[in-house]
Wavefront OBJ file of the C-alpha trace (Angstrom):
o trace
v -9.702 -19.128 10.303
v -6.594 -20.229 12.185
v -7.128 -20.276 16.053
v -4.436 -17.360 16.430
v -6.276 -15.296 13.769
v -9.605 -16.018 15.518
v -8.238 -15.061 19.001
v -6.707 -11.783 17.461
v -9.898 -10.924 15.663
v -11.826 -11.321 18.938
v -9.482 -8.928 20.683
v -10.186 -6.443 18.040
v -13.710 -6.661 18.070
v -13.937 -6.330 21.828
v -12.233 -2.932 21.448
v -15.075 -1.445 19.187
v -18.922 -1.076 19.653
v -19.543 -2.849 16.539
v -17.721 -5.872 14.849
v -17.325 -3.999 11.491
v -15.136 -1.374 13.098
v -12.598 -3.955 13.580
v -12.271 -4.759 9.776
v -9.394 -2.538 8.975
v -7.354 -3.218 12.127
v -7.928 -6.871 11.423
v -6.787 -6.830 7.763
v -3.692 -5.000 8.921
v -2.945 -7.786 11.269
v -3.518 -10.315 8.618
v -1.344 -8.476 6.460
v 1.576 -8.372 8.943
v 1.239 -11.998 9.400
v 1.126 -12.925 5.610
v 2.656 -10.174 4.159
v -0.391 -9.175 2.124
v -4.251 -9.554 2.401
v -4.973 -12.934 0.979
v -8.271 -14.189 0.108
v -8.250 -16.230 3.235
v -7.902 -12.928 4.987
v -10.859 -11.634 3.048
v -13.151 -14.615 3.991
v -11.892 -14.497 7.574
v -12.557 -10.753 8.051
v -16.135 -11.428 6.474
v -16.731 -14.060 9.090
v -15.393 -11.795 11.868
v -17.442 -8.853 10.906
v -20.719 -10.326 9.652
v -20.386 -8.538 6.236
v -19.893 -10.441 2.919
v -16.667 -11.112 1.207
v -17.388 -8.948 -1.540
v -18.026 -5.954 0.834
v -14.574 -6.646 2.536
v -12.953 -6.649 -0.794
v -14.479 -3.565 -1.640
v -13.118 -1.851 1.505
v -9.608 -3.420 1.416
v -9.101 -2.422 -2.256
v -9.766 1.174 -1.331
v -6.754 1.638 1.065
v -3.642 1.860 -0.694
v -1.624 0.475 2.202
v -3.536 -2.756 2.069
v -1.886 -4.999 -0.515
v -3.749 -8.022 -2.383
v -0.325 -9.371 -3.455
v 3.099 -9.684 -1.820
v 5.117 -6.351 -2.364
v 8.796 -5.438 -2.643
v 10.854 -4.046 0.243
v 10.637 -0.817 -1.447
v 7.014 0.377 -2.401
v 7.042 3.410 -4.527
v 3.584 4.889 -4.961
v 2.949 7.724 -7.285
v -0.212 10.145 -6.902
v -2.226 10.286 -10.005
v -5.051 12.836 -9.031
v -5.870 15.892 -10.804
v -3.512 18.242 -8.774
v -0.480 16.199 -9.090
v -1.221 15.551 -12.935
v -1.340 19.268 -13.472
v 1.895 19.807 -11.998
v 3.937 16.942 -13.810
v 2.817 13.592 -12.422
v 2.285 11.991 -15.797
v 5.923 12.835 -16.604
v 7.143 11.574 -13.258
v 4.998 8.391 -13.698
v 6.345 7.770 -17.179
v 9.967 8.197 -15.848
v 9.511 6.039 -12.877
v 7.945 3.311 -14.893
v 10.929 3.541 -17.324
v 13.631 3.515 -14.587
v 12.193 0.848 -12.609
v 11.073 -1.248 -15.640
v 7.848 -1.750 -13.995
v 4.113 -1.027 -15.015
v 1.307 -0.053 -12.382
v 0.995 -2.673 -9.750
v 4.118 -4.828 -10.598
v 7.049 -5.817 -8.477
v 10.456 -6.374 -9.872
v 11.605 -10.041 -10.215
v 14.234 -9.685 -7.334
v 11.271 -8.637 -4.962
v 12.894 -5.211 -4.060
v 10.844 -2.795 -5.669
v 6.981 -2.560 -6.239
v 5.490 0.370 -8.276
v 2.067 1.543 -7.833
v -0.083 4.552 -8.901
v -2.363 5.746 -6.186
v -5.201 8.153 -5.618
v -4.593 11.380 -3.723
v -1.560 11.372 -1.121
v -2.997 14.562 0.356
v -0.337 16.760 -0.892
v -1.867 18.713 -3.506
v 0.050 21.954 -2.581
v 3.470 20.001 -3.161
v 2.458 18.070 -6.267
v 3.711 16.011 -7.836
v 4.404 13.627 -4.936
v 5.147 10.149 -4.264
v 5.353 7.884 -1.192
v 8.218 5.556 -0.678
v 6.950 3.046 1.919
v 5.595 5.463 4.476
v 7.873 8.286 3.486
v 6.447 11.197 1.513
v 8.465 13.211 -1.325
v 7.033 16.303 -2.528
v 7.532 18.453 -5.723
v 9.316 15.536 -7.398
v 10.924 15.867 -10.835
v 12.309 13.013 -12.680
v 15.957 14.194 -11.499
v 14.795 13.849 -7.953
v 13.242 10.484 -8.342
v 16.648 9.414 -9.992
v 18.622 10.624 -6.836
v 16.058 8.837 -4.488
v 16.143 5.781 -6.585
v 20.034 5.519 -6.283
v 19.698 5.977 -2.532
v 16.903 3.193 -2.433
v 18.943 0.774 -4.250
v 22.035 1.224 -1.848
v 20.033 1.115 1.432
v 17.642 -1.168 2.922
v 14.403 0.699 3.884
v 13.966 2.173 7.373
v 10.253 1.084 7.115
v 9.552 -2.115 5.284
v 6.125 -2.737 3.535
v 3.795 -3.668 4.727
v 4.480 -1.664 7.628
v 4.686 -3.461 11.083
l 1 2 3 4 5 6 7 8 9 10 11 12 13 14 15 16 17 18 19 20 21 22 23 24 25 26 27 28 29 30 31 32 33 34 35 36 37 38 39 40 41 42 43 44 45 46 47 48 49 50 51 52 53 54 55 56 57 58 59 60 61 62 63 64 65 66 67 68 69 70 71 72 73 74 75 76 77 78 79 80 81 82 83 84 85 86 87 88 89 90 91 92 93 94 95 96 97 98 99 100 101 102 103 104 105 106 107 108 109 110 111 112 113 114 115 116 117 118 119 120 121 122 123 124 125 126 127 128 129 130 131 132 133 134 135 136 137 138 139 140 141 142 143 144 145 146 147 148 149 150 151 152 153 154 155 156 157 158 159 160 161 162 163 164
């Protein structure tokens, strides 16, 4: 662990009644520093919190805003849970993949777009939904996606991922 990361980790641990409570904030800090949650960050987090790297890995992999690999400037996450699927998320998913030329978890060669299918974005009443960086889009049709994609291609995102 680098001295800076160790210092930051100690500051976070001091804020909580037990070291494990600092796990997510520590991983977020590592991601801000490295651009993603690296293997080193997993090992450092395990050392800091006193749990195994496998436990850290299982926790980190649960959260859709912790990335295990570098991501594009535009991260598009399509909800794939039942409520969204019942309202057309499978069609939206197929359309987004085709338009982006990406499979689930892939980043474009130019590093601009990452496409990911995620579990519940907590907008079941507005399904199908997607999240672009930290902005939610509800009742998304393939046509809506195309309009948004053109805008995203023309603009730099207001919030880059990982979020700072």
